[in-house]
C-alpha positions in Angstrom: 78.7 111.2 111.1 82.2 113.6 110.9 82.6 116.7 112.9 84.6 119.4 110.3 86.0 121.2 113.4 88.4 118.9 113.9 92.0 119.9 112.8 93.2 117.5 110.7 95.2 120.3 108.3 97.5 122.8 110.4 97.2 125.7 108.7 100.5 126.9 110.4 102.6 123.7 109.7 105.5 123.7 107.3 104.5 121.1 104.7 108.1 120.5 102.9 109.5 120.4 106.4 107.1 118.0 107.5 107.5 115.8 104.5 111.1 115.8 105.0 110.6 114.7 108.7 108.4 112.4 108.0 110.5 110.4 105.2 113.4 110.5 107.7 110.9 108.8 110.5 109.9 106.2 107.2 113.7 105.3 106.4 114.1 104.8 110.2 111.2 102.3 110.3 111.2 100.7 107.5 107.6 102.2 105.9 106.1 104.0 103.2 104.7 108.1 103.4 101.1 108.5 102.5 100.7 112.3 101.8 97.2 113.2 102.4 96.2 116.6 100.5 93.1 118.3 101.8 91.5 120.7 104.3 89.6 121.2 107.3 87.0 122.6 105.6 86.1 119.6 103.5 83.8 116.8 104.6 84.9 113.9 102.7 88.7 114.8 104.2 87.2 113.8 107.5 85.4 110.8 106.2 88.7 109.9 105.2 89.9 110.5 108.4 87.2 108.7 110.5 88.2 105.5 107.8 92.2 105.7 109.1 90.7 105.6 112.7 88.7 102.1 111.7 89.7 99.0 113.9 90.9 97.2 110.4 92.5 100.2 108.9 94.5 101.9 111.9 96.9 98.8 112.4 97.3 98.9 108.5 98.3 102.4 108.7 100.7 102.4 111.9 102.6 99.2 110.7 103.2 100.7 107.3 103.2 104.1 106.6 104.4 107.6 108.0 100.9 109.4 107.4 101.4 113.5 106.5 98.3 115.6 106.1 99.2 118.4 104.1 96.7 121.5 104.1 95.7 123.3 100.5 93.4 125.9 102.5 91.2 127.1 100.1 93.2 125.7 96.9 96.2 128.0 97.1 98.3 126.7 99.6 101.2 124.0 98.9 100.2 123.6 95.2 103.8 123.3 94.5 103.7 119.7 96.5 100.6 118.7 94.9 102.7 119.6 91.4 105.3 117.5 92.7 103.9 114.6 93.5 101.5 114.9 90.4 98.1 115.3 92.2 96.1 117.4 90.0 93.9 120.2 92.0 91.3 120.1 89.9 90.4 116.3 90.6 89.6 117.5 94.5 90.2 116.6 97.8 91.0 114.6 99.9 93.9 113.6 97.4 96.6 110.4 98.0 100.1 110.6 97.2 102.1 107.4 98.1 105.9 107.8 98.4 108.8 105.1 99.0 110.9 106.2 101.9 113.4 107.6 99.9 111.0 110.1 98.5 110.2 108.3 95.4 106.7 108.9 94.2 105.2 105.3 94.2 101.7 106.6 93.8 99.7 109.8 92.8 96.1 109.9 93.0 95.1 111.6 89.5 91.6 110.5 89.0 89.8 111.7 92.3 89.5 108.3 93.7 89.4 109.6 97.4 87.5 112.6 96.7 84.2 111.2 97.6 85.6 109.1 100.9 81.6 109.1 101.9 81.3 106.6 99.2 84.6 104.6 99.2 83.4 100.9 100.4 85.3 100.0 103.2 87.1 97.1 101.6 88.7 99.7 98.9 90.6 101.6 101.4 92.0 98.5 102.8 92.7 97.1 99.0 94.7 100.5 98.4 96.8 100.4 101.8 97.8 96.7 101.2 98.6 97.6 97.5 101.0 100.4 98.5 102.4 98.8 101.5 106.0 98.1 101.7 107.1 94.6 101.2 108.0 92.1 104.2 110.0 93.8 106.6 113.9 93.0 105.9 115.3 91.6 109.4 
């Protein structure tokens, strides 16, 4: 049972600057950026965060993605980023976007796929991450 007291989404964060940092890290580490729009009051955002910590999911995330949590407050914050990454606010949160290391949008959640994170089957999250992870690393 997730607690909604955990501060996953920082109200004071500069999301634009953090995404820029995440992209720089993604270039260096040959990863993609997983942008997670949400809020600390959102139950399903905490459910998704717990799913990210599962032993079958955490290594996949760690090896392939730089995870960026973007706070939307009560729906008034970072709307420009939701628009930039083509994530419709009215479809609910949590909402995800996947960027390549150059900042190109590869996937945006348009149908509220993760909004009901509590109903998401474990394999659905794994399938999503495997689908959007970068191809084999160049050596």
